C-alpha positions as CSV (number, residue, x, y, z in Angstrom):
1,M,-39.4,-10.1,23.0
2,A,-37.0,-10.6,25.9
3,I,-38.0,-9.3,29.3
4,E,-35.1,-8.2,31.5
5,E,-35.4,-8.8,35.2
6,E,-33.7,-6.4,37.6
7,T,-31.7,-8.2,40.2
8,K,-31.1,-6.5,43.4
9,K,-27.9,-7.1,45.2
10,Q,-28.2,-7.7,48.9
11,G,-26.2,-5.7,51.3
12,P,-24.1,-7.0,54.2
13,A,-25.7,-9.2,56.8
14,W,-27.5,-7.6,59.7
15,K,-25.9,-8.2,63.1
16,N,-27.9,-8.1,66.4
17,S,-26.4,-5.4,68.7
18,R,-28.4,-5.7,71.9
19,L,-31.8,-6.9,73.2
20,F,-34.0,-4.4,75.2
21,T,-37.2,-4.7,77.2
22,S,-38.6,-1.4,75.9
23,Y,-38.8,0.4,72.5
24,E,-37.5,3.6,74.1
25,E,-34.3,2.0,75.3
26,A,-33.8,0.3,71.9
27,D,-34.5,3.6,70.1
28,E,-31.9,5.3,72.2
29,E,-29.3,2.7,71.3
30,R,-30.3,3.0,67.7
31,N,-29.7,6.8,67.8
32,K,-26.3,6.3,69.4
33,L,-25.2,4.0,66.6
34,L,-26.6,6.2,63.9
35,A,-24.5,9.1,65.3
36,T,-21.4,7.3,64.1
37,G,-22.6,7.8,60.5
38,D,-21.2,4.6,59.1
39,V,-23.9,2.0,59.9
40,E,-27.5,1.3,59.0
41,V,-29.6,0.5,62.1
42,K,-33.1,-0.8,62.8
43,V,-35.2,-1.8,65.7
44,K,-37.2,-5.0,65.4
45,S,-39.8,-6.3,67.8
46,R,-39.5,-9.8,69.2
47,Q,-41.7,-12.1,71.2
48,N,-42.5,-11.3,74.9
49,D,-42.4,-7.5,74.3
50,K,-38.6,-7.4,73.6
51,F,-36.8,-5.3,71.0
52,V,-33.6,-6.0,69.3
53,V,-31.3,-3.4,67.7
54,K,-29.8,-4.7,64.4
55,S,-27.0,-2.9,62.5
56,R,-24.7,-3.3,59.5
57,K,-21.9,-1.3,58.0
58,L,-22.8,0.9,55.0
59,K,-21.2,0.3,51.7
60,S,-18.6,2.9,50.8
61,G,-20.1,5.9,49.1
62,K,-23.7,5.2,50.4
63,Q,-25.3,7.5,52.9
64,Q,-28.2,6.9,55.3
65,N,-31.3,9.0,54.7
66,N,-32.9,9.5,58.2
């Protein structure tokens, strides 16, 4: 009996766009980037109540579900 393991391929690396002092500002930037339609975007919390917006280009043929 051979067990096959699924290997997930990682996507492109995430790049830091900007650093913000409030989530609301970071979310506004995230929505602007999402409007272009060709990137994945996320907001991550950092130390000292800071928030960073990270983005990466979508692979061709893949669409964001937000």
